[in-house]
C-alpha positions, 0 to 999 in steps of 0.5 A, spaced: 500 500 500 502 507 498 500 512 503 497 518 500 493 524 503 487 520 504 490 517 510 492 522 514 489 529 517 493 535 515 489 541 516 492 546 520 498 542 521 505 544 519 507 540 513 514 539 509 513 537 502 518 535 497 517 537 490 521 536 483 520 543 480 527 542 476 526 546 470 530 549 464 533 556 466 537 561 462 539 568 465 534 566 471 528 565 467 524 559 467 523 556 460 518 550 462 513 550 468 510 543 467 513 540 473 510 546 477 503 545 474 503 538 476 504 539 483 498 544 484 493 539 486 497 537 492 499 544 494 491 546 493 489 541 497 494 543 503 491 550 503 489 550 510 496 547 512 502 551 513 506 548 507 514 548 507 517 546 500 523 543 499 526 542 492 532 542 487 535 545 481 540 542 477 546 539 480 553 542 482 558 544 476 552 545 471 550 552 468 543 552 471 545 550 478 542 556 481 537 559 487 530 557 487 528 565 487 525 565 480 521 558 482 518 561 488 515 567 483 512 561 478 509 558 484 506 564 487 503 565 480 500 558 479 497 558 486 495 565 486 498 567 493 505 569 495 510 563 496 515 566 500 523 564 498 528 563 503 535 563 501 537 558 506 535 551 508 536 549 515 539 555 519 536 559 525 533 564 520 529 558 517 527 555 523 524 562 525 520 563 519 517 556 520 515 558 527 512 564 525 508 561 519 500 562 519 495 557 516 495 557 509 502 560 508 507 557 503 515 558 504 520 555 499 527 553 502 533 554 498 536 549 493 537 543 497 543 541 493 546 547 496 547 542 502 553 538 501 550 531 504 544 531 500 546 527 494 550 522 498 548 515 497 546 513 504 540 509 507 534 512 509 536 511 517 543 514 515 540 520 512 535 521 517 541 523 522 544 528 517 544 536 520 539 538 515 534 532 517 535 533 525 535 541 524 528 541 521 524 534 523 521 537 530 518 543 526 513 539 522 507 534 523 507 531 516 512 529 510 509 529 503 513 527 498 510 529 491 517 529 487 516 523 483 521 525 478 526 524 483 524 517 486 529 513 483 534 517 487 536 515 495 538 523 497 537 526 503 531 530 502 527 524 499 528 519 504 532 522 510 525 525 513 521 518 512 524 515 518 523 521 523 516 524 520 510 521 518 510 520 511 505 520 505 505 521 497 502 527 494 497 527 488 502 527 483 506 521 485 499 517 486 497 519 479 503 517 476 504 510 480 496 509 478 497 511 471 504 507 470 501 501 474 495 500 469 500 499 463 502 492 466 495 491 470 491 492 463 489 485 460 489 488 453 494 488 447 500 492 448 505 496 444 511 499 446 514 505 442 521 506 444 525 511 441 530 517 443 538 517 443 538 513 450 539 506 448 541 503 455 534 506 458 530 503 452 534 496 452 532 496 460 524 497 458 525 492 452 528 486 456 523 487 461 516 487 457 519 482 452 522 477 457 516 477 461 511 477 456 508 484 457 508 487 450 505 484 444 509 488 439 515 493 441 516 499 436 523 502 435 525 509 433 530 514 433 537 512 435 535 506 439 532 503 432 539 505 428 542 501 433 538 495 432 538 496 425 546 495 425 545 489 429 541 486 424 546 487 418 544 494 416 550 498 414 548 505 417 554 508 416 560 511 420 556 518 422 550 514 425 555 508 428 558 514 432 552 516 435 550 509 437 557 508 440 556 515 444 549 513 447 550 505 448 552 505 455 553 498 458 549 495 453 552 488 450 551 487 442 551 480 443 546 480 448 542 484 444 543 480 438 540 474 441 534 478 444 533 481 437 533 474 434 529 471 439 523 476 439 524 478 432 516 477 430 515 482 436 520 487 434 518 492 429 524 496 426 524 502 420 523 500 413 526 507 411 529 513 414 529 520 413 536 524 412 538 531 410 541 533 403 542 539 400 538 542 406 532 538 405 529 532 408 530 526 403 526 519 405 530 513 403 528 506 403 534 502 407 536 498 401 538 505 398 541 508 404 548 509 403 550 511 410 553 517 408 548 522 412 546 522 419 539 519 420 534 524 423 527 521 422 524 515 421 522 515 413 515 516 410 513 508 409 515 507 416 510 513 419 505 510 414 506 503 417 506 505 424 500 510 423 496 503 422 499 499 427 499 502 433 492 504 434 490 497 433 492 496 440 489 497 447 495 500 451 500 504 447 506 506 451 511 511 448 518 513 450 523 517 446 522 521 440 522 518 433 527 523 430 530 530 431 523 533 432 526 540 434 527 541 427 521 542 423 524 538 417 524 532 421 518 533 426 513 528 422 516 521 425 515 524 432 508 527 431 505 522 427 507 516 431 504 520 437 498 521 434 497 514 433 499 512 440 493 517 442 488 513 438 490 507 442 484 505 448 489 507 453 495 511 452 501 513 456 507 518 454 514 517 458 517 524 461 523 528 458 523 529 450 517 525 448 513 529 453 516 536 451 514 533 444 507 531 446 506 538 448 509 542 442 504 538 438 498 540 442 497 532 443 497 532 451 490 532 452 489 527 447 493 522 451 491 518 458 497 520 461 503 524 460 509 523 465 513 528 468 518 523 470 524 521 465 529 516 469 523 514 474 519 513 469 524 509 465 525 505 471 518 503 473 517 501 466 523 497 466 520 493 472 525 496 477 523 498 484 523 506 486 527 507 492 524 512 495 517 509 494 519 503 497 522 507 503 515 510 504 511 504 504 516 500 508 516 505 514 508 506 513 507 499 514 512 498 520 511 505 523 507 511 521 500 507 519 500 505 527 501 513 529 497 517 524 492 513 520 485 516 519 480 512 523 
């Protein structure tokens, strides 16, 4: 059982909420507010509580590793009331700010990754002894973790409060888990469309859904498809082989050749490709492709095939774009495949670039679920346990359900 807001009393309480509002930032301007918007249902529900938000932005060494001042402004606009930004995490000033809060007020603390121990890989018990947790824990009645996008990371702000504060998940996490779980629970015929450049991620999902008999068909596009075309004997050329090698990670060719051979009737590869020649898009059947140009999209024949194939399935899951959709000459594969996915009885879009493409093409409302998560979504679809979710369930069962559960 996953404990949710339905299991606890929170009105009038002091609530620490972990959110994931990590976003593209350029010159202190936030370019995408999708993740902010996804947390609004949880925050609206807690409007009669004293709410302190904890979040991260990027990581040390990155250009967008910055404060959360702009994030507080975005949240203020979305909530329709001030979200007060405090540029510290667990100082005496922070404690004073929390203690002086009135019901209905919201505070956003500083980027939690400014704290050096945040990203250390430790158990929940070990993290619970760190300075941040020890300084803040007595100021709250409840911890609500709504940061699904980071649920695969065993960081202090994600699991350190769980042993010392009654913990439930927020509405975003509840929605994500329910939607992604349905992919495996639904008894209908299922097609998985795996694309993008992260071959290692796609392979994790591919292995899980094929070896466990979950998928009836797996469609491969993008760099992932180029890799498997190469393994099947197609000469994709030096320029494309280089891209494959750069994105392959620890994937073993021999293992993937065996998988391809074993499940050849279930794996769908492109029939043709699209390249750029003299500044324009050119679609070529594989037998006519000389490997001299970079593959930038699936070809028109493949698009036509997938537009007919995918809607036949009860459940369609897509993760990763079919090509360089940011270039209008090569949007066709990704946009048409997304349209096909939206026509399935139940459609799920993974996070990251494919979620961005879904919004870009105005297809978000035509999908049953568009995930806010990249890595966490991939791990879920790969059949892996999400460490944060497991910790929350563990402590709820052995500790918190006996203490705070609603009667």
